[in-house]
DONUVO-168271 format. One line per 5 residues: for each residue x, y, z of N, C-alpha, C. Coordinates in Angstrom, 3 decimals, m for minus. Example, Ala and Ser with C-alpha at 12.3 -4.5 7.8 and 13.67 -1.06 7.14 Angstrom:
2
13.190,m5.690,7.800,12.300,m4.500,7.800,13.200,m3.300,7.800; 12.850,m2.250,7.080,13.670,m1.060,7.140,12.900,0.030,7.870
***
This chain:
306
136.357,87.116,m16.714,136.552,88.337,m15.897,136.775,89.540,m16.809; 136.180,90.660,m16.446,136.262,91.862,m17.269,137.699,92.371,m17.381; 138.109,92.646,m18.616,139.439,93.231,m18.839,139.323,94.734,m18.688; 139.750,95.254,m17.534,139.520,96.669,m17.253,140.559,97.570,m17.903; 141.492,96.995,m18.660,142.388,97.862,m19.420,141.797,98.159,m20.794
140.756,97.434,m21.191,140.121,97.695,m22.482,139.338,99.010,m22.392; 139.553,99.871,m23.344,138.878,101.164,m23.375,137.468,101.000,m23.921; 136.498,101.545,m23.228,135.131,101.611,m23.735,134.911,103.014,m24.275; 134.549,103.126,m25.533,134.318,104.427,m26.151,132.847,104.551,m26.522; 132.203,105.609,m26.048,130.793,105.869,m26.337,130.703,107.197,m27.067
130.226,107.158,m28.306,130.191,108.369,m29.113,128.893,108.447,m29.906; 128.933,109.221,m30.986,127.745,109.475,m31.781,127.592,110.960,m32.009; 126.643,111.345,m32.858,126.461,112.766,m33.144,125.938,113.544,m31.947; 125.970,114.855,m32.060,125.531,115.722,m30.980,124.053,115.498,m30.654; 123.694,115.740,m29.398,122.310,115.675,m28.915,121.740,114.259,m28.888
122.603,113.262,m28.701,122.110,111.887,m28.625,122.160,111.325,m27.205; 122.566,112.134,m26.231,122.573,111.671,m24.841,123.770,110.823,m24.473; 124.908,111.073,m25.139,126.109,110.258,m24.912,126.606,110.344,m23.468; 126.688,111.562,m22.953,127.299,111.760,m21.639,126.520,111.048,m20.547; 125.212,111.225,m20.548,124.384,110.579,m19.524,124.500,109.061,m19.607
124.477,108.551,m20.825,124.575,107.112,m21.013,125.928,106.597,m20.533; 127.004,107.314,m20.867,128.347,106.910,m20.442,128.449,106.899,m18.917; 127.851,107.891,m18.275,127.890,107.954,m16.814,127.114,106.800,m16.192; 125.976,106.447,m16.788,125.188,105.325,m16.267,125.934,104.007,m16.428; 126.618,103.847,m17.565,127.427,102.647,m17.774,128.585,102.619,m16.774
129.231,103.763,m16.596,130.362,103.850,m15.670,129.929,103.519,m14.242; 128.725,103.932,m13.874,128.230,103.661,m12.525,128.101,102.166,m12.275; 127.761,101.411,m13.315,127.566,99.968,m13.165,128.848,99.172,m13.364; 129.851,99.792,m13.996,131.059,99.043,m14.363,132.313,99.572,m13.672; 132.130,100.322,m12.581,133.298,100.857,m11.867,134.165,101.689,m12.811
133.514,102.601,m13.535,134.214,103.356,m14.557,134.385,104.828,m14.244; 135.254,105.476,m15.042,135.446,106.925,m14.986,135.455,107.442,m16.415; 134.935,108.654,m16.604,134.768,109.227,m17.933,136.001,110.029,m18.335; 136.449,109.823,m19.569,137.447,110.703,m20.182,136.721,111.435,m21.301; 136.611,112.733,m21.194,135.880,113.516,m22.189,136.673,113.650,m23.485
135.992,113.416,m24.606,136.592,113.634,m25.932,135.830,114.765,m26.599; 135.967,115.941,m26.027,135.282,117.125,m26.539,136.282,118.267,m26.627; 136.452,118.826,m27.812,137.497,119.825,m28.038,137.235,121.150,m27.342; 136.016,121.361,m26.840,135.721,122.649,m26.205,135.428,122.533,m24.714; 135.067,121.346,m24.251,134.758,121.195,m22.827,136.003,121.257,m21.945
137.168,121.293,m22.565,138.402,121.453,m21.789,138.487,122.846,m21.165; 137.717,123.807,m21.687,137.844,125.197,m21.256,136.865,125.546,m20.133; 137.375,126.252,m19.128,136.556,126.681,m18.004,135.615,127.815,m18.416; 134.482,127.885,m17.751,133.487,128.948,m17.939,132.837,128.914,m19.321; 133.035,127.826,m20.040,132.333,127.614,m21.308,131.459,126.377,m21.102
130.319,126.584,m20.454,129.522,125.462,m19.969,128.305,125.159,m20.838; 127.399,126.124,m20.928,126.188,125.896,m21.718,126.519,125.748,m23.197; 127.432,126.579,m23.673,127.772,126.544,m25.091,128.445,125.257,m25.525; 129.118,124.585,m24.597,129.796,123.335,m24.938,129.024,122.108,m24.475; 127.916,122.336,m23.787,127.090,121.210,m23.358,127.631,120.447,m22.172
128.273,121.171,m21.230,128.738,120.504,m20.010,127.539,120.327,m19.077; 126.915,119.216,m19.178,125.761,118.943,m18.317,126.264,118.183,m17.094; 126.767,118.951,m16.119,127.394,118.338,m14.948,126.461,117.374,m14.228; 125.151,117.659,m14.295,124.202,116.793,m13.597,124.163,115.384,m14.187; 124.624,115.245,m15.428,124.650,113.921,m16.050,125.590,112.962,m15.334
126.574,113.512,m14.634,127.565,112.674,m13.967,127.117,112.205,m12.583; 125.920,112.625,m12.163,125.360,112.171,m10.889,124.370,111.054,m11.175; 124.717,109.828,m10.782,123.888,108.664,m11.067,123.529,107.966,m9.755; 122.245,107.991,m9.422,121.761,107.350,m8.189,122.555,107.796,m6.971; 122.809,109.100,m6.914,123.533,109.663,m5.771,125.034,109.494,m5.839
125.528,108.861,m6.899,126.967,108.628,m7.066,127.548,109.607,m8.074; 128.596,110.336,m7.687,129.276,111.243,m8.606,130.295,110.459,m9.425; 130.067,110.368,m10.728,130.977,109.634,m11.600,132.169,110.536,m11.918; 133.395,110.096,m11.620,134.565,110.939,m11.913,134.712,111.186,m13.415; 135.118,112.421,m13.769,135.365,112.735,m15.169,136.709,113.447,m15.308
137.278,113.331,m16.503,138.605,113.868,m16.791,138.567,114.687,m18.083; 139.490,115.636,m18.205,139.666,116.507,m19.380,138.481,117.442,m19.604; 137.876,117.857,m18.522,136.857,118.910,m18.537,137.338,120.000,m17.595; 137.244,121.266,m18.033,137.655,122.407,m17.210,139.126,122.332,m16.819; 139.989,122.053,m17.790,141.428,121.956,m17.484,142.218,123.162,m17.979
141.579,124.049,m18.776,142.261,125.221,m19.320,141.359,126.442,m19.225; 141.990,127.616,m19.206,141.211,128.853,m19.246,140.720,129.095,m20.669; 139.530,129.651,m20.787,139.011,130.015,m22.103,139.976,130.993,m22.762; 140.200,130.796,m24.044,141.142,131.628,m24.776,142.441,130.909,m25.084; 142.703,129.822,m24.361,143.911,129.036,m24.619,143.743,128.225,m25.904
144.874,127.723,m26.411,144.834,126.875,m27.608,144.975,125.425,m27.186; 144.193,124.567,m27.814,144.225,123.139,m27.507,144.063,122.393,m28.815; 144.787,121.292,m28.961,144.701,120.560,m30.222,144.781,119.060,m29.964; 144.725,118.293,m31.028,144.679,116.840,m30.903,145.966,116.286,m30.284; 147.091,116.927,m30.537,148.352,116.493,m29.937,148.279,116.608,m28.420
147.793,117.760,m27.924,147.641,117.956,m26.481,146.627,116.970,m25.915; 145.556,116.737,m26.669,144.530,115.799,m26.201,145.114,114.400,m26.015; 145.910,113.950,m26.975,146.489,112.617,m26.857,147.321,112.485,m25.572; 148.128,113.488,m25.289,148.950,113.455,m24.070,148.068,113.402,m22.825; 147.037,114.266,m22.801,146.156,114.325,m21.639,145.329,113.038,m21.511
144.919,112.489,m22.654,144.162,111.233,m22.620,144.995,110.133,m21.979; 146.247,109.981,m22.429,147.096,108.907,m21.905,147.305,109.045,m20.399; 147.486,110.269,m19.950,147.664,110.505,m18.520,146.429,110.043,m17.752; 145.238,110.423,m18.238,143.992,110.031,m17.575,143.773,108.525,m17.659; 144.063,107.959,m18.827,143.872,106.523,m19.040,144.710,105.704,m18.058
145.987,106.076,m17.909,146.870,105.334,m17.003,146.463,105.548,m15.543; 145.995,106.744,m15.233,145.549,107.023,m13.862,144.337,106.157,m13.523; 143.386,106.060,m14.447,142.159,105.296,m14.211,142.455,103.801,m14.121; 143.181,103.280,m15.093,143.476,101.847,m15.086,144.395,101.476,m13.926; 145.216,102.423,m13.498,146.091,102.172,m12.357,145.318,101.962,m11.077
144.105,102.485,m11.032,143.240,102.272,m9.870,142.324,101.071,m10.067; 142.497,100.352,m11.180,141.647,99.193,m11.443,140.259,99.554,m11.906; 140.101,100.773,m12.434,138.788,101.228,m12.915,138.713,101.125,m14.436; 137.504,101.217,m14.947,137.269,101.135,m16.384,137.323,102.524,m17.018; 138.196,102.761,m17.995,138.204,104.049,m18.699,137.098,104.086,m19.754
136.283,105.130,m19.703,135.189,105.297,m20.660,135.415,106.611,m21.417; 135.814,106.508,m22.664,136.032,107.692,m23.496,134.694,108.098,m24.088; 134.287,109.340,m23.859,132.960,109.767,m24.293,133.017,111.174,m24.871; 132.445,111.348,m26.054,132.383,112.680,m26.642,132.076,112.614,m28.120; 131.970,113.793,m28.710,131.593,113.873,m30.111,132.643,114.464,m31.026
133.843,114.763,m30.489,134.904,115.251,m31.361,135.567,114.033,m31.997; 135.071,113.674,m33.170,135.463,112.417,m33.806,136.963,112.344,m34.070; 137.563,113.485,m34.398,139.002,113.497,m34.650,139.772,113.071,m33.397; 139.343,113.535,m32.226,140.004,113.170,m30.976,139.850,111.671,m30.732; 138.646,111.173,m30.940,138.390,109.754,m30.719,139.233,108.907,m31.657
139.246,109.273,m32.933,140.009,108.499,m33.904,141.507,108.552,m33.603; 141.977,109.681,m33.111,143.406,109.810,m32.820,143.847,108.825,m31.747; 142.928,108.486,m30.841,143.220,107.509,m29.787,143.063,106.085,m30.310; 141.936,105.812,m30.956,141.653,104.442,m31.389,142.600,103.987,m32.494; 143.031,104.922,m33.353,143.944,104.585,m34.447,145.401,104.788,m34.057
145.623,105.258,m32.821,146.990,105.495,m32.320,147.787,106.382,m33.268; 147.205,107.533,m33.620,147.914,108.475,m34.489,149.256,108.878,m33.877; 150.259,109.013,m34.720,151.561,109.542,m34.309,151.590,111.018,m34.703; 151.473,111.884,m33.714,151.408,113.323,m33.982,152.612,114.031,m33.380; 152.779,115.274,m33.785,153.909,116.075,m33.330,153.423,117.399,m32.758
154.209,117.951,m31.854,153.922,119.283,m31.320,154.459,120.299,m32.322; 153.594,120.800,m33.164,154.043,121.672,m34.255,154.345,123.085,m33.753; 155.516,123.604,m34.095,155.839,124.990,m33.726,155.178,125.970,m34.694; 155.081,127.222,m34.278,154.614,128.269,m35.188,155.803,128.699,m36.047; 155.621,128.666,m37.342,156.687,129.039,m38.263,156.246,130.312,m38.980
156.777,131.454,m38.534,156.270,132.740,m39.010,156.507,132.936,m40.506; 157.651,132.467,m41.019,157.904,132.625,m42.454,156.869,131.871,m43.279; 156.521,130.664,m42.819,155.521,129.874,m43.530,154.152,130.541,m43.438; 153.811,131.039,m42.266,152.521,131.700,m42.086,152.432,132.944,m42.981; 153.533,133.677,m43.076,153.555,134.879,m43.906,153.308,134.522,m45.369
153.815,133.356,m45.778,153.662,132.946,m47.185,152.210,132.652,m47.542; 151.364,132.480,m46.530,149.951,132.155,m46.781,149.051,133.394,m46.734; 149.624,134.549,m46.433,148.794,135.712,m46.113,147.919,136.187,m47.268; 148.362,135.953,m48.506,147.590,136.443,m49.650,146.647,135.392,m50.234; 146.634,134.202,m49.639,145.742,133.162,m50.149,144.324,133.392,m49.628
143.365,133.131,m50.487,141.962,133.285,m50.095,141.557,132.140,m49.172; 140.390,132.293,m48.530,139.886,131.225,m47.674,139.704,129.941,m48.482; 139.210,130.084,m49.705,138.978,128.908,m50.547,140.299,128.202,m50.867; 141.327,128.982,m51.154,142.636,128.392,m51.449,143.219,127.700,m50.221; 143.052,128.317,m49.054,143.544,127.712,m47.824,142.783,126.419,m47.513
141.472,126.456,m47.741,140.666,125.258,m47.494,141.096,124.111,m48.393; 141.356,124.412,m49.658,141.799,123.380,m50.597,143.171,122.838,m50.177; 144.024,123.721,m49.686,145.357,123.295,m49.245,145.224,122.305,m48.078; 144.364,122.636,m47.105,144.197,121.746,m45.956,143.559,120.425,m46.370; 142.569,120.490,m47.255,141.867,119.275,m47.675,142.762,118.337,m48.468
143.849,118.882,m49.012,144.767,118.042,m49.780,145.712,117.253,m48.879; 145.696,117.594,m47.568,146.552,116.918,m46.593,145.714,115.864,m45.867; 146.356,114.882,m45.280,145.637,113.834,m44.540,144.662,114.460,m43.558; 143.357,114.110,m43.629,142.316,114.813,m42.860,142.271,114.433,m41.389; 143.120,115.081,m40.596,143.136,114.811,m39.168,142.493,115.932,m38.361
141.900,116.912,m39.023,141.486,118.128,m38.314,139.972,118.313,m38.304; 139.504,119.023,m37.299,138.085,119.344,m37.191,137.605,120.099,m38.412; 136.353,119.863,m38.828,135.792,120.646,m39.926,135.669,122.113,m39.533; 135.643,122.408,m38.218,135.604,123.810,m37.797,136.884,124.533,m38.181; 137.956,123.778,m38.474,139.196,124.410,m38.938,138.965,125.169,m40.238
137.940,124.795,m40.999,137.710,125.388,m42.308,136.957,126.713,m42.234; 136.485,127.097,m41.048,135.584,128.241,m40.943,136.267,129.525,m40.476; 137.449,129.416,m39.939,138.133,130.568,m39.363,139.531,130.650,m39.954; 139.931,131.832,m40.434,141.197,131.957,m41.154,142.397,131.579,m40.280; 142.466,132.093,m39.060,143.594,131.803,m38.183,143.645,130.309,m37.856
142.492,129.739,m37.586,142.436,128.307,m37.258,142.832,127.475,m38.472; 142.418,127.933,m39.643,142.744,127.235,m40.891,144.258,127.234,m41.135; 144.883,128.392,m40.953,146.335,128.484,m41.144,147.062,127.612,m40.125; 146.585,127.620,m38.893,147.228,126.792,m37.855,147.097,125.305,m38.200; 145.952,124.897,m38.729,145.754,123.494,m39.101,146.704,123.092,m40.219
146.886,123.990,m41.184,147.827,123.716,m42.283,149.243,123.607,m41.731; 149.589,124.505,m40.830,150.922,124.524,m40.223,151.201,123.216,m39.483; 150.219,122.756,m38.703,150.369,121.509,m37.952,150.529,120.335,m38.912; 149.680,120.299,m39.950,149.728,119.194,m40.906,151.060,119.163,m41.641; 151.549,120.346,m42.018,152.832,120.441,m42.725,153.946,119.887,m41.840
153.913,120.243,m40.558,154.956,119.789,m39.637,154.870,118.284,m39.427; 153.622,117.775,m39.302,153.432,116.341,m39.054,153.973,115.503,m40.200; 153.841,116.022,m41.422,154.230,115.217,m42.581,155.668,115.462,m43.026; 156.387,116.348,m42.332,157.740,116.676,m42.781,158.801,116.478,m41.702; 158.451,115.788,m40.610,159.421,115.583,m39.538,159.249,114.209,m38.925
160.308,113.682,m38.406,160.231,112.396,m37.723,160.154,112.573,m36.206; 160.050,113.835,m35.760,159.988,114.112,m34.319,158.575,113.835,m33.819; 158.210,112.564,m33.819,156.848,112.177,m33.469,156.800,111.581,m32.070; 155.599,111.529,m31.540,155.385,110.928,m30.235,154.704,109.578,m30.443; 155.281,108.524,m29.893,154.663,107.213,m30.009,153.380,107.172,m29.186
152.336,106.631,m29.770,151.069,106.486,m29.058,150.733,105.004,m29.061; 150.456,104.432,m27.898,150.250,102.982,m27.819,148.936,102.531,m28.450; 148.937,101.320,m28.964,147.704,100.695,m29.421,146.940,100.223,m28.193; 145.732,100.708,m28.030,144.927,100.378,m26.859,143.729,99.545,m27.308; 143.482,98.400,m26.684,142.287,97.625,m27.043,141.035,98.428,m26.699
140.029,98.359,m27.550,138.844,99.189,m27.312,137.584,98.529,m27.855; 136.459,99.006,m27.343,135.142,98.713,m27.907,134.504,100.061,m28.202; 134.075,100.250,m29.443,133.474,101.529,m29.857,131.990,101.348,m30.101; 131.191,102.073,m29.337,129.741,102.078,m29.550,129.310,103.511,m29.840; 128.240,103.654,m30.582,127.726,104.986,m30.911,126.211,104.957,m30.876
125.635,106.063,m30.485,124.183,106.170,m30.360,123.605,106.671,m31.679; 122.565,106.023,m32.143,121.962,106.377,m33.430,120.481,106.712,m33.270; 120.084,107.805,m33.886,118.676,108.176,m34.006,118.388,108.434,m35.484; 117.137,108.346,m35.859,116.760,108.759,m37.207,117.036,110.252,m37.347; 117.329,110.677,m38.575,117.750,112.053,m38.816,116.745,113.085,m38.299
115.470,112.846,m38.500,114.464,113.822,m38.069,114.402,113.927,m36.552; 114.633,112.811,m35.874,114.634,112.845,m34.407,115.837,113.640,m33.912; 116.993,113.434,m34.531,118.192,114.210,m34.161,117.931,115.696,m34.373; 117.317,116.033,m35.510,117.037,117.442,m35.799,116.163,118.049,m34.710; 115.140,117.325,m34.304,114.249,117.841,m33.261,114.977,117.987,m31.936
115.784,116.998,m31.587,116.524,117.041,m30.327,117.508,118.219,m30.309; 118.169,118.472,m31.434,119.113,119.592,m31.523,118.388,120.912,m31.299; 117.271,121.091,m31.980,116.523,122.352,m31.867,115.984,122.550,m30.458; 115.440,121.496,m29.872,114.901,121.608,m28.513,116.011,121.916,m27.510; 117.171,121.300,m27.701,118.288,121.542,m26.788,118.797,122.969,m26.926
118.872,123.467,m28.151,119.311,124.844,m28.367,118.369,125.823,m27.680; 117.078,125.608,m27.835,116.099,126.490,m27.201,116.258,126.477,m25.685; 116.484,125.299,m25.128,116.632,125.183,m23.678,117.895,125.884,m23.196; 118.980,125.749,m23.925,120.239,126.368,m23.492,120.186,127.886,m23.611; 119.509,128.380,m24.624,119.321,129.830,m24.725,118.482,130.331,m23.552
117.468,129.563,m23.210,116.607,129.921,m22.081,117.382,129.892,m20.767; 118.350,128.978,m20.674,119.095,128.810,m19.423,120.253,129.793,m19.262; 120.496,130.634,m20.282,121.507,131.681,m20.112,122.751,131.560,m20.964; 122.633,130.929,m22.140,123.823,130.757,m22.973,124.344,132.094,m23.498; 123.441,133.023,m23.805,123.874,134.339,m24.278,124.615,135.072,m23.160
124.079,134.977,m21.949,124.729,135.614,m20.808,126.109,135.000,m20.548; 126.259,133.702,m20.786,127.559,133.058,m20.612,128.592,133.650,m21.562; 128.211,133.848,m22.807,129.134,134.428,m23.786,129.472,135.866,m23.407; 128.469,136.624,m22.939,128.719,138.006,m22.524,129.700,138.051,m21.356; 129.582,137.110,m20.419,130.508,137.073,m19.282,131.937,136.791,m19.735
132.093,135.945,m20.748,133.428,135.670,m21.276,134.023,136.914,m21.919; 133.191,137.676,m22.623,133.645,138.945,m23.196,134.017,139.927,m22.089; 133.203,139.923,m21.029,133.474,140.819,m19.904,134.788,140.472,m19.199; 135.165,139.186,m19.260,136.404,138.741,m18.614,137.637,139.121,m19.429; 137.429,139.628,m20.651,138.549,140.086,m21.452,138.829,139.294,m22.707
138.046,138.230,m22.958,138.239,137.510,m24.212,137.767,138.390,m25.359; 138.476,138.349,m26.464,138.099,139.166,m27.612,137.034,138.442,m28.428; 136.257,139.191,m29.220,135.283,138.540,m30.113,135.928,137.505,m31.026; 137.130,137.810,m31.539,137.803,136.853,m32.422,138.169,135.573,m31.681; 138.568,135.691,m30.423,138.890,134.497,m29.644,137.660,133.608,m29.476
136.524,134.225,m29.188,135.304,133.449,m28.993,134.807,132.856,m30.303; 134.901,133.633,m31.381,134.457,133.111,m32.673,135.287,131.910,m33.100; 136.525,131.864,m32.625,137.435,130.761,m32.927,136.835,129.418,m32.497; 136.026,129.446,m31.426,135.465,128.198,m30.891,134.237,127.725,m31.670; 133.784,128.507,m32.609,132.744,128.047,m33.520,131.357,127.944,m32.914
130.414,127.545,m33.776,129.031,127.269,m33.406,128.468,128.316,m32.446; 128.077,127.902,m31.227,127.399,128.804,m30.301,128.193,130.082,m30.063; 129.490,129.956,m29.869,130.298,131.131,m29.515,130.463,132.071,m30.705; 130.510,131.533,m31.895,130.626,132.366,m33.094,129.367,133.217,m33.282; 128.213,132.583,m33.305,126.994,133.299,m33.666,126.467,134.171,m32.525
126.627,133.727,m31.284,126.186,134.560,m30.167,127.081,135.785,m30.029; 128.377,135.621,m30.274,129.280,136.781,m30.260,128.890,137.766,m31.359; 128.567,137.263,m32.526,128.114,138.141,m33.612,126.855,138.895,m33.201; 125.940,138.223,m32.518,124.710,138.880,m32.038,125.036,139.952,m31.003; 125.902,139.619,m30.049,126.243,140.580,m29.001,127.005,141.777,m29.554
127.695,141.594,m30.675,128.414,142.689,m31.334,127.541,143.437,m32.331; 126.250,143.101,m32.351,125.269,143.752,m33.235,125.583,143.529,m34.712; 126.232,142.412,m35.006,126.503,142.068,m36.409,125.288,141.386,m37.042; 124.509,140.702,m36.216,123.284,140.048,m36.689,122.197,140.229,m35.630; 120.944,140.093,m36.070,119.816,140.196,m35.140,119.629,138.866,m34.405
118.786,138.889,m33.357,118.558,137.677,m32.560,117.986,136.557,m33.416; 116.988,136.877,m34.234,116.366,135.819,m35.038,117.352,135.247,m36.051; 118.239,136.091,m36.575,119.284,135.598,m37.490,120.248,134.689,m36.733; 120.643,135.123,m35.535,121.555,134.318,m34.713,120.955,132.942,m34.452; 119.700,132.913,m34.037,119.056,131.636,m33.716,118.982,130.736,m34.946
118.565,131.306,m36.063,118.411,130.522,m37.282,119.750,129.991,m37.787; 120.756,130.863,m37.848,122.078,130.455,m38.328,122.703,129.400,m37.410; 122.527,129.583,m36.105,123.107,128.643,m35.147,122.410,127.289,m35.229; 121.098,127.308,m35.328,120.350,126.053,m35.426,120.781,125.267,m36.667; 120.902,125.956,m37.790,121.334,125.316,m39.039,122.753,124.774,m38.894
123.637,125.573,m38.285,125.039,125.171,m38.145,125.193,123.919,m37.288; 124.384,123.805,m36.241,124.482,122.617,m35.380,123.972,121.387,m36.122; 122.894,121.558,m36.905,122.407,120.438,m37.725,123.484,119.996,m38.710; 124.168,120.959,m39.310,125.236,120.625,m40.257,126.396,119.926,m39.555; 126.680,120.365,m38.333,127.735,119.744,m37.545,127.411,118.273,m37.270
126.159,118.000,m36.899,125.746,116.623,m36.637,125.893,115.760,m37.894; 125.574,116.346,m39.033,125.711,115.620,m40.303,127.179,115.306,m40.580; 128.072,116.279,m40.305,129.503,116.047,m40.517,130.039,114.978,m39.567; 129.513,114.959,m38.340,129.921,113.916,m37.405,129.579,112.535,m37.961; 128.359,112.388,m38.491,127.951,111.104,m39.046,128.824,110.728,m40.245
129.178,111.713,m41.054,130.055,111.457,m42.200,131.397,110.923,m41.722; 131.917,111.502,m40.630,133.204,111.055,m40.096,133.099,109.615,m39.608; 132.016,109.283,m38.888,131.862,107.923,m38.378,131.739,106.918,m39.524; 131.014,107.295,m40.572,130.889,106.399,m41.735,132.249,106.197,m42.395; 133.051,107.256,m42.437,134.388,107.131,m43.006,135.234,106.191,m42.159
135.108,106.290,m40.835,135.836,105.390,m39.948,135.459,103.932,m40.226; 134.170,103.698,m40.436,133.722,102.332,m40.733,134.336,101.827,m42.034; 134.399,102.697,m43.034,134.995,102.305,m44.311,136.474,101.980,m44.155; 137.106,102.608,m43.166,138.530,102.364,m42.913,138.759,101.130,m42.049; 137.675,100.472,m41.652,137.825,99.222,m40.908,137.472,99.266,m39.442
137.079,100.429,m38.914,136.656,100.499,m37.520,135.292,99.828,m37.363; 135.167,98.990,m36.346,133.867,98.392,m36.052,133.137,99.283,m35.047; 132.019,99.832,m35.477,131.199,100.671,m34.592,129.917,99.917,m34.286; 129.650,99.706,m33.017,128.421,99.037,m32.590,127.366,100.124,m32.362; 126.418,100.214,m33.272,125.398,101.258,m33.190,124.279,100.832,m32.244
123.951,101.718,m31.303,122.900,101.467,m30.319,121.691,102.318,m30.674; 120.531,101.693,m30.745,119.297,102.397,m31.080,118.953,103.405,m29.989; 118.993,104.679,m30.329,118.709,105.734,m29.362,117.294,105.716,m28.828; 116.379,105.048,m29.531,114.975,105.004,m29.112,114.741,104.036,m27.966; 115.707,103.176,m27.694,115.568,102.267,m26.554,115.577,103.070,m25.259
115.118,102.471,m24.186,115.169,103.143,m22.887,116.624,103.246,m22.431; 116.866,104.138,m21.476,118.232,104.288,m20.970,118.765,102.975,m20.419; 117.950,102.282,m19.654,118.402,101.020,m19.062,118.694,99.975,m20.130; 117.896,99.933,m21.188,118.132,98.989,m22.280,119.463,99.290,m22.972; 119.741,100.560,m23.164,120.996,100.950,m23.810,122.190,100.606,m22.921
122.044,100.865,m21.634,123.121,100.544,m20.694,123.413,99.050,m20.717; 122.373,98.248,m20.630,122.563,96.797,m20.608,123.158,96.296,m21.921; 122.741,96.890,m23.033,123.281,96.479,m24.334,124.776,96.756,m24.419; 125.196,97.925,m23.908,126.617,98.295,m23.960,127.438,97.392,m23.047; 126.930,97.128,m21.844,127.647,96.258,m20.925,127.820,94.860,m21.522
126.767,94.363,m22.160,126.818,93.035,m22.778,127.868,93.008,m23.896; 127.874,94.049,m24.732,128.859,94.129,m25.804,130.279,94.139,m25.246; 130.477,94.889,m24.182,131.825,95.019,m23.594,132.282,93.683,m23.019; 131.388,93.019,m22.324,131.763,91.760,m21.686,132.044,90.671,m22.716; 131.409,90.774,m23.882,131.604,89.755,m24.924,132.761,90.083,m25.850
133.266,91.319,m25.767,134.335,91.737,m26.692,135.655,91.049,m26.380
***
């Protein structure tokens, strides 16, 4: 009999069809999705974060999802908050006898759950922040890299985000005021494509999202009162489109820089997964070239045999 308290995690680099696949698996296994995406938690950030709501509709069935659209854009969210929200969703789902399916590409969030990281709610320490004010970006990056790597690589691209990451890491390593996180049994699968196929899928998806109104989405967020710096904080699409809307770069520059940045992001995701494997995590790689039904059946078989 299926152990419905075991967490099924479906991940992989961006543009591999994780969400649709997770929803199809959930439809067959009485499951609900818990999103592991650091930006999909924010409302009105849809195209830029890849919230493909239609993916959750499978054969006329709406698959329930959690940790999407839970905060207003402009709010701060981190791995500590994610862990708390994940546990709440996990207990709610299993309490109904359903299968929790963790799905997303924010590898740090996924690892924080599977490895049961003990994290702390770090306060802002103004004296410490002031002490960093004269350090260059390179010096700040080296400081963060010297600490246990629990943070998104996007932390390295924005000065405020970089300082906050250092502050959190400093607090985590210097206090015993930690939150216990339970060890949860899990099966981790990830979707794999050859590098050139991923590159093509990323570019095609970017073109489609621009066509569908991604620039207009960013403009609406600016119109709602978010500052350019707030939007740039979210990286990738929001960084470069905001720069374009502020006339800092031309459209062709925006497209080229964004396309390159997403490819680099996918590469960093793969690096993180390989590092997880070296640390002892077993990742069951699913061939992305298989049909959707073949992938679904392969994942179900793996779960039932785990």
